C-alpha positions as CSV (number, residue, x, y, z in Angstrom):
1,X,-46.3,-53.2,28.8
2,X,-46.1,-49.7,27.3
3,X,-48.5,-46.8,27.3
4,X,-48.4,-44.7,24.1
5,X,-50.7,-42.6,21.9
6,X,-52.0,-43.6,18.5
7,X,-53.3,-41.0,16.0
8,X,-56.4,-42.3,14.2
9,X,-58.8,-40.5,11.7
10,X,-61.1,-39.3,14.4
11,X,-59.0,-38.7,17.4
12,X,-55.8,-39.5,19.3
13,X,-56.1,-42.5,21.5
14,X,-54.0,-43.5,24.5
15,X,-53.4,-47.3,24.7
16,X,-51.8,-49.8,26.9
17,X,-50.1,-52.5,24.9
18,X,-48.0,-55.6,25.2
19,X,-47.1,-58.6,23.1
20,X,-46.8,-59.8,19.5
21,X,-49.2,-61.8,17.6
22,X,-52.9,-61.6,16.5
23,X,-54.5,-58.4,17.8
24,X,-56.9,-58.4,20.7
25,X,-58.6,-55.1,21.5
26,X,-59.9,-54.7,25.2
27,X,-62.6,-52.1,25.6
28,X,-63.4,-50.7,29.0
29,X,-66.7,-49.3,30.4
30,X,-67.9,-46.7,33.0
31,X,-66.2,-45.4,35.0
32,X,-62.9,-47.1,34.0
33,X,-59.8,-46.8,31.8
34,X,-57.6,-48.9,29.7
35,X,-55.6,-49.8,32.8
36,X,-58.6,-51.8,34.1
37,X,-57.3,-54.5,31.6
38,X,-53.7,-54.5,32.9
39,X,-53.9,-58.2,34.0
40,X,-55.4,-59.2,30.7
41,X,-52.9,-57.3,28.6
42,X,-50.1,-59.1,30.4
43,X,-51.7,-62.6,30.3
44,X,-52.7,-62.3,26.7
45,X,-49.3,-61.1,25.6
46,X,-47.7,-64.0,27.5
47,X,-50.1,-66.3,25.6
48,X,-49.0,-65.1,22.2
49,X,-51.4,-62.1,21.4
50,X,-50.8,-58.5,20.8
51,X,-53.1,-57.0,23.5
52,X,-54.2,-53.4,23.3
53,X,-56.4,-51.6,25.8
54,X,-57.3,-48.1,24.8
55,X,-58.7,-45.3,26.9
56,X,-62.0,-44.8,25.1
57,X,-63.3,-41.6,23.6
58,X,-63.9,-39.1,26.4
59,X,-61.7,-40.9,28.9
60,X,-58.2,-40.7,30.3
61,X,-55.4,-39.9,27.9
62,X,-57.7,-40.1,24.8
63,X,-59.2,-37.0,23.2
64,X,-62.4,-35.7,24.6
65,X,-64.9,-34.3,22.1
66,X,-67.1,-31.6,23.6
67,X,-70.2,-32.3,21.5
68,X,-72.6,-34.7,23.3
69,X,-73.6,-36.2,20.0
70,X,-70.0,-37.2,19.2
71,X,-70.3,-40.2,21.6
72,X,-72.7,-42.4,19.5
73,X,-72.2,-46.1,19.0
74,X,-71.2,-45.2,15.4
75,X,-68.4,-43.1,16.7
76,X,-67.3,-45.7,19.2
77,X,-67.2,-48.5,16.7
78,X,-65.5,-46.2,14.2
79,X,-62.8,-45.5,16.8
80,X,-62.0,-49.2,17.1
81,X,-62.0,-49.7,13.3
82,X,-59.6,-46.7,13.1
83,X,-57.4,-48.1,15.9
84,X,-57.0,-51.5,14.1
85,X,-55.9,-49.8,11.0
86,X,-53.6,-47.4,12.8
87,X,-52.0,-50.3,14.5
88,X,-51.1,-51.8,11.2
89,X,-53.5,-54.7,11.5
90,X,-56.2,-56.1,9.3
91,X,-58.3,-58.1,11.9
92,X,-58.8,-58.4,15.6
93,X,-60.6,-60.2,18.4
94,X,-62.6,-57.6,20.3
95,X,-63.4,-57.9,24.0
96,X,-65.6,-55.4,26.0
97,X,-66.7,-54.9,29.6
98,X,-69.7,-52.9,30.8
99,X,-70.3,-50.1,28.3
100,X,-67.4,-51.6,26.3
101,X,-69.4,-54.8,25.8
102,X,-72.0,-53.1,23.6
103,X,-69.2,-51.4,21.7
104,X,-67.6,-54.8,21.2
105,X,-70.8,-56.5,20.2
106,X,-71.5,-53.7,17.7
107,X,-68.0,-54.0,16.3
108,X,-68.8,-57.6,15.5
109,X,-72.2,-56.7,14.2
110,X,-71.2,-53.9,11.9
111,X,-67.8,-55.1,10.7
112,X,-67.6,-58.8,10.6
113,X,-64.9,-58.5,8.0
114,X,-62.6,-56.8,10.6
115,X,-63.6,-58.3,14.0
116,X,-63.3,-62.0,13.7
117,X,-64.5,-62.9,17.2
118,X,-66.1,-61.1,20.1
119,X,-66.3,-61.5,23.9
120,X,-68.6,-59.5,26.2
121,X,-68.2,-59.2,29.9
122,X,-71.2,-58.2,32.2
123,X,-73.5,-56.9,29.5
124,X,-75.0,-59.3,26.9
125,X,-75.8,-58.3,23.4
126,X,-79.0,-56.3,23.3
127,X,-80.6,-56.2,19.9
128,X,-82.3,-53.0,18.6
129,X,-86.0,-53.2,19.4
130,X,-88.5,-51.9,16.8
131,X,-91.0,-50.4,19.2
132,X,-89.1,-47.1,20.0
133,X,-86.0,-45.7,21.8
134,X,-84.8,-47.4,25.0
135,X,-84.9,-44.7,27.7
136,X,-88.7,-44.2,27.7
137,X,-89.1,-48.0,27.8
138,X,-86.7,-48.1,30.8
139,X,-88.6,-45.4,32.6
140,X,-91.9,-47.2,32.1
141,X,-90.6,-50.5,33.4
142,X,-89.3,-48.8,36.5
143,X,-92.6,-47.0,37.1
144,X,-94.7,-50.1,36.7
145,X,-92.4,-52.0,39.1
146,X,-92.6,-49.1,41.6
147,X,-88.8,-49.0,41.7
148,X,-88.1,-45.3,41.3
149,X,-85.9,-44.5,38.3
150,X,-83.1,-46.4,36.6
151,X,-79.8,-44.5,36.9
152,X,-79.5,-44.6,33.1
153,X,-82.6,-42.4,32.9
154,X,-81.1,-40.0,35.5
155,X,-78.0,-39.8,33.3
156,X,-80.0,-38.3,30.5
157,X,-80.0,-34.9,32.2
158,X,-77.5,-32.4,30.9
159,X,-76.0,-31.8,34.3
160,X,-75.9,-35.4,35.4
161,X,-72.1,-35.5,35.3
162,X,-71.7,-32.7,37.9
163,X,-72.6,-34.8,40.9
164,X,-69.6,-37.0,40.1
165,X,-67.3,-34.1,39.9
166,X,-68.0,-32.6,43.3
167,X,-65.7,-35.1,45.0
168,X,-64.1,-37.4,42.4
169,X,-62.5,-39.7,44.8
170,X,-65.7,-40.3,46.8
171,X,-67.7,-40.8,43.6
172,X,-65.4,-43.4,42.2
173,X,-65.1,-45.2,45.5
174,X,-68.8,-45.4,45.8
175,X,-69.2,-46.6,42.2
176,X,-66.7,-49.4,42.6
177,X,-68.1,-50.4,46.0
178,X,-71.7,-50.4,44.9
179,X,-71.2,-52.9,42.1
180,X,-68.5,-55.1,43.6
181,X,-68.9,-58.8,44.4
182,X,-67.5,-58.5,47.9
183,X,-70.2,-55.8,48.9
184,X,-73.0,-57.2,51.0
185,X,-76.4,-57.6,49.3
186,X,-78.1,-54.9,51.3
187,X,-75.4,-52.4,50.4
188,X,-75.0,-53.2,46.7
189,X,-76.8,-51.0,44.2
190,X,-79.7,-52.3,42.1
191,X,-79.4,-49.5,39.6
192,X,-82.8,-48.2,40.6
193,X,-82.8,-44.8,42.3
194,X,-85.6,-43.7,44.7
195,X,-87.3,-40.4,44.1
196,X,-85.3,-37.4,45.3
197,X,-81.9,-39.3,45.2
198,X,-79.2,-39.8,42.7
199,X,-76.8,-42.7,42.1
200,X,-74.2,-41.6,44.6
201,X,-76.6,-40.7,47.4
202,X,-77.9,-44.3,47.4
203,X,-74.4,-45.6,48.2
204,X,-73.2,-45.6,51.8
205,X,-70.8,-42.8,52.7
206,X,-68.5,-45.3,54.4
207,X,-68.0,-47.2,51.1
208,X,-64.5,-48.7,50.9
209,X,-62.3,-49.7,48.0
210,X,-62.9,-53.3,46.8
211,X,-60.4,-55.8,48.1
212,X,-58.9,-56.2,44.6
213,X,-58.1,-52.5,44.2
214,X,-55.0,-51.0,45.6
215,X,-54.7,-47.3,46.7
216,X,-52.2,-46.7,43.9
217,X,-54.5,-48.2,41.2
218,X,-57.4,-46.2,42.6
219,X,-55.3,-43.1,42.4
220,X,-54.9,-43.7,38.6
221,X,-58.6,-43.4,38.2
222,X,-58.9,-40.3,40.5
223,X,-56.2,-38.5,38.6
224,X,-57.7,-39.3,35.2
225,X,-61.3,-38.3,36.1
226,X,-60.1,-35.2,38.0
227,X,-58.3,-34.1,34.9
228,X,-60.9,-35.1,32.3
229,X,-64.2,-35.0,34.1
230,X,-67.3,-37.1,33.7
231,X,-69.1,-35.2,30.9
232,X,-67.8,-37.3,28.0
233,X,-68.3,-40.6,29.8
234,X,-71.9,-39.8,30.7
235,X,-72.5,-38.5,27.1
236,X,-72.3,-42.1,26.1
237,X,-75.5,-42.7,28.1
238,X,-77.1,-39.5,26.7
239,X,-76.6,-40.9,23.2
240,X,-78.7,-44.1,23.8
241,X,-81.8,-42.9,22.1
242,X,-79.8,-41.3,19.3
243,X,-78.1,-44.6,18.9
244,X,-81.5,-46.2,18.4
245,X,-82.4,-43.8,15.7
246,X,-79.1,-44.3,13.9
247,X,-79.1,-48.1,13.8
248,X,-82.4,-49.0,12.0
249,X,-80.1,-50.6,9.4
250,X,-79.1,-53.2,12.0
251,X,-82.6,-54.3,12.9
252,X,-82.8,-58.1,13.2
253,X,-79.1,-58.5,12.3
254,X,-77.3,-61.2,14.1
255,X,-73.7,-61.8,15.2
256,X,-72.2,-64.7,13.3
257,X,-68.7,-64.7,14.5
258,X,-67.4,-66.9,17.4
259,X,-68.7,-65.2,20.7
260,X,-68.1,-65.6,24.4
261,X,-70.1,-64.1,27.3
262,X,-68.9,-63.8,31.0
263,X,-70.9,-62.3,33.8
264,X,-70.7,-62.3,37.6
265,X,-73.3,-64.1,39.6
266,X,-73.8,-61.0,41.8
267,X,-73.4,-58.3,39.1
268,X,-76.1,-55.7,39.7
269,X,-76.4,-55.1,36.0
270,X,-78.2,-58.4,35.8
271,X,-81.2,-56.6,37.5
272,X,-81.8,-54.6,34.3
273,X,-79.8,-56.3,31.5
274,X,-79.5,-59.9,32.6
275,X,-82.9,-60.9,31.1
276,X,-81.2,-61.1,27.7
277,X,-78.6,-63.6,28.8
278,X,-80.8,-66.7,28.1
279,X,-81.6,-65.5,24.6
280,X,-78.0,-64.5,23.7
281,X,-77.5,-67.6,21.6
282,X,-80.4,-66.5,19.4
283,X,-78.5,-63.3,18.5
284,X,-74.9,-64.6,18.7
285,X,-75.4,-67.7,16.6
286,X,-71.8,-69.1,17.3
287,X,-71.8,-68.6,21.0
288,X,-68.9,-70.7,22.3
289,X,-69.7,-70.2,26.0
290,X,-71.7,-68.3,28.6
291,X,-70.1,-68.3,32.0
292,X,-71.5,-67.1,35.3
293,X,-68.7,-66.6,37.8
294,X,-69.9,-67.6,41.3
295,X,-69.9,-64.8,43.8
296,X,-68.4,-62.2,41.4
297,X,-69.8,-58.7,41.0
298,X,-69.5,-56.3,38.1
299,X,-65.7,-55.6,37.7
300,X,-64.9,-59.0,36.4
301,X,-61.5,-58.4,34.7
302,X,-60.2,-57.1,38.0
303,X,-62.3,-59.0,40.6
304,X,-61.6,-62.4,39.0
305,X,-58.6,-61.6,36.8
306,X,-57.2,-65.2,36.7
307,X,-60.5,-66.8,35.8
308,X,-61.3,-64.2,33.1
309,X,-57.7,-64.5,31.7
310,X,-58.1,-68.3,31.4
311,X,-61.5,-68.0,29.7
312,X,-60.3,-65.4,27.3
313,X,-57.1,-67.2,26.4
314,X,-59.0,-70.5,25.8
315,X,-61.5,-68.7,23.6
316,X,-58.9,-66.8,21.6
317,X,-57.0,-69.9,20.9
318,X,-60.1,-71.6,19.7
319,X,-60.6,-69.0,17.1
320,X,-57.0,-68.7,16.0
């Protein structure tokens, strides 16, 4: 594997890469980096693919635009389109986890000529709804259920990133712990925040690293977020309603390419995104598999690396 920087039209992206063969792009989510895919890069390369995992816009070694509105879904998909071209390729299989999953789904939705197959981990495709932008709807659902406020709504505040930057190591440790499959039910996050609290205050101060994460690997995250901060990553959330306003042209559009979905049985994201799993085949019309990994939490590609690798390799070979 090698880490290098690739100049695209919009920005310079740092990527982790290995292998030769058909291109597979691996898109990380929050709060992660391209190195979260290290096991997949190695396994896919060994299986005959060219595997590339970028640090996404606002993260790690990739450029970090200062403008909040430079983090829309159009920018994020455009970055991946540019990356494919800059790598000298004309097509790719695109795989995304967490926030990377919506990017991957939209890559397939917007550029079916370029992205020939798509896999999403943890977050199913969520089609644009015609009744208005998403964050007011999220807030209303939480109020009606008496569940406080979804963290996504809290992230809309202009200063939402600052609480993560007070103690970067503690913030990251809590985030990984709260969504991990090894964390007991009572200590996992639900994504809903009681009044007067924030995402980090709801996680126990004695949170430990997940069993799959070494201290050295954790330090990679701490170093990257200490240097780059959390403003850009949380700007992705702040653009949710803007994304809705920019994507009317995608209303009712379906994903026709071969698709795969993988989710952890104990992934807290299922509390607020999992309702769409059952209907995924209605929007991804060539869904080749929907897999629920027993006992797994949110960080699938690291928690269950071998299982995810096997599923991805089988899927990619089926669309070769």
